[in-house]
C-alpha positions in Angstrom: 123.7 40.5 79.5 123.4 37.9 76.7 124.8 36.6 73.5 123.5 37.8 70.1 122.4 35.0 67.5 120.5 37.1 65.2 122.6 37.5 62.5 121.4 40.8 61.1 122.7 42.2 64.4 126.0 40.5 64.7 129.1 42.7 64.2 127.4 45.8 65.9 128.9 47.8 68.7 127.2 50.9 70.2 124.0 52.1 71.7 120.6 51.3 70.0 117.7 52.7 72.0 117.8 51.1 75.7 120.6 48.5 74.4 124.1 48.2 74.3 125.7 45.9 71.9 129.8 45.1 72.3 132.2 42.8 70.8 134.1 40.1 72.9 135.6 36.8 71.6 134.7 37.3 68.2 131.1 37.1 69.3 128.1 40.2 69.7 126.8 40.6 73.3 123.7 42.7 74.3 123.0 44.3 77.5 120.3 46.4 78.9 121.3 50.6 79.0 121.0 51.8 82.7 118.3 54.5 83.2 119.4 57.5 85.0 118.1 58.4 88.4 116.3 61.8 89.5 117.5 63.7 92.3 114.7 62.7 94.6 115.3 59.0 93.6 118.9 59.6 94.4 117.8 60.9 97.8 115.9 57.9 98.8 118.6 55.3 97.7 118.8 53.3 100.9 122.7 53.5 102.8 123.0 49.6 101.7 122.7 50.3 98.1 124.9 53.6 98.9 127.5 51.6 100.2 127.3 49.1 97.4 127.6 52.2 94.7 130.7 53.4 96.8 132.2 49.7 96.8 132.1 49.8 93.1 133.2 53.1 92.4 136.2 52.6 94.4 137.0 49.0 92.5 137.0 50.6 89.3 139.1 53.4 90.3 141.7 51.2 91.8 141.5 48.1 89.1 141.4 50.7 85.9 144.8 51.2 86.4 145.6 47.3 86.6 144.0 46.7 83.0 147.3 45.3 81.7 148.5 43.3 84.7 145.0 41.6 85.1 144.9 40.6 81.2 147.3 38.5 82.3 147.1 37.7 85.7 143.4 37.1 85.6 143.7 35.3 81.9 142.3 31.7 83.6 139.1 33.5 84.4 138.2 34.6 81.1 134.7 32.6 80.2 132.6 33.8 77.3 132.1 37.6 77.7 133.6 37.7 81.2 137.1 39.3 80.9 140.0 39.0 83.0 138.9 42.5 84.4 135.4 41.6 85.1 136.6 38.7 87.2 138.8 40.8 89.5 136.2 43.6 89.6 133.5 40.9 90.8 136.1 39.2 93.6 137.3 43.0 94.7 134.0 44.2 95.3 133.0 41.0 97.3 135.8 40.3 99.3 138.4 43.2 99.2 136.9 46.0 101.2 136.6 46.8 105.1 133.9 48.6 107.4 135.2 52.1 108.2 132.4 53.8 110.3 129.6 54.5 108.0 131.7 53.5 104.9 133.7 51.0 103.3 137.5 51.3 102.0 140.0 48.9 100.4 141.7 46.5 102.6 145.0 45.8 100.7 145.6 42.8 102.6 142.5 41.2 101.2 143.2 42.1 97.5 143.7 39.1 95.0 145.7 40.7 91.9 146.2 37.3 90.5 144.0 34.2 90.1 144.2 30.7 88.7 145.0 27.2 89.1 148.9 27.1 89.5 150.6 26.3 92.7 151.3 29.5 94.6 154.8 30.6 96.7 155.8 28.6 99.7 157.1 31.1 102.7 157.3 34.1 100.9 158.6 37.1 102.3 159.6 40.9 101.1 162.0 43.8 102.8 163.0 46.7 101.2 166.7 46.8 99.8 168.2 49.9 98.4 165.6 51.3 95.8 163.2 48.5 95.7 161.6 45.3 97.5 163.6 42.0 97.8 161.2 39.3 97.5 162.4 35.6 98.8 160.4 32.1 98.7 160.9 28.5 99.2 161.3 26.7 96.0 158.5 24.2 95.9 158.8 23.1 92.4 157.0 19.9 91.9 154.7 20.2 94.4 151.3 20.3 92.9 151.5 21.8 89.5 154.5 24.2 90.4 157.5 23.6 88.0 161.3 25.1 88.6 160.7 27.2 85.1 157.5 29.1 86.5 158.0 32.5 86.7 157.7 35.1 89.4 155.0 37.7 89.2 156.1 40.9 91.6 153.2 43.6 92.3 153.9 46.5 94.5 151.4 49.1 95.4 151.4 52.8 97.0 147.9 53.7 97.5 148.8 57.3 98.8 150.7 58.1 95.6 148.1 56.2 93.5 151.1 54.2 91.9 151.0 50.6 90.9 154.2 48.9 89.3 154.8 44.7 88.6 156.7 42.7 86.8 155.1 39.5 85.2 158.2 38.1 83.9 160.6 37.7 87.1 162.8 35.3 88.1 162.3 31.2 88.1 160.7 29.5 91.1 163.7 27.6 91.7 165.6 30.6 91.9 164.2 31.6 94.9 164.6 35.3 95.0 164.0 38.3 92.9 164.1 42.4 93.1 161.7 44.8 91.9 163.1 48.4 91.4 160.7 51.2 92.7 160.5 55.0 92.0 161.2 57.4 94.6 158.1 58.6 96.6 157.7 61.1 99.0 154.8 59.3 101.3 153.1 56.2 101.8 154.1 52.7 101.9 154.2 49.9 99.7 152.1 47.0 99.7 153.4 44.0 97.6 152.4 40.8 96.4 154.0 37.6 94.7 152.5 35.1 92.4 154.1 32.6 89.7 152.9 31.8 86.0 153.9 28.7 84.1 153.6 29.1 80.2 152.3 25.8 78.4 153.6 26.1 74.9 151.9 22.8 73.4 148.4 23.9 75.0 149.2 27.7 74.0 148.0 28.6 77.8 149.4 30.4 80.6 148.4 29.1 84.0 148.8 31.6 87.2 148.3 31.2 90.8 146.6 33.3 93.4 148.5 36.1 94.7 149.9 36.2 98.1 150.1 39.4 100.3 153.5 40.1 101.5 152.6 43.0 104.0 153.1 46.6 103.9 156.9 48.0 103.5 157.8 51.6 104.3 161.0 52.7 102.4 
């Protein structure tokens, strides 16, 4: 992947020969189109490569439904052509899987659904309450970069039913609690996460904290 400097090629999007052109942040980037593998080549693929391919497939399948969230929760990770989604994919593929026999599967406790420089939650916890999850935390305003007006980012994921629900404009940090309504489900549990965001109007930036995994909750 590289930035295109040739003025004749700027603004191009799509495939040309073996190259793929795309736009990001007002710039044009190019990468080589991956080649197709024959059936005989696929059969000779090493176990290590098959595991890597499985990890990437699971990663994209899991994160594609979180793209709107990741634009917000990973915005500090954007750099040049590297978008928030790309940063989330890189982290998850490297850090969020566990071995299961001869395969690898997602470990929800290792997921980082928000990443940034803001101070995170303190003494956070969550429990099921009526038709949703009640989040609690200790107000740690003025510790590190934390401020009372920071807003909670609440996330709940049901892997069995393939549901993802979040609220990125939750209660203030100094409130110490918030509630996330959840849709009725017939199976599975909810994996829940908490983070904070801080809007800097003068800098026209929003800082976010790393998410904290609060466990698996069964309604």
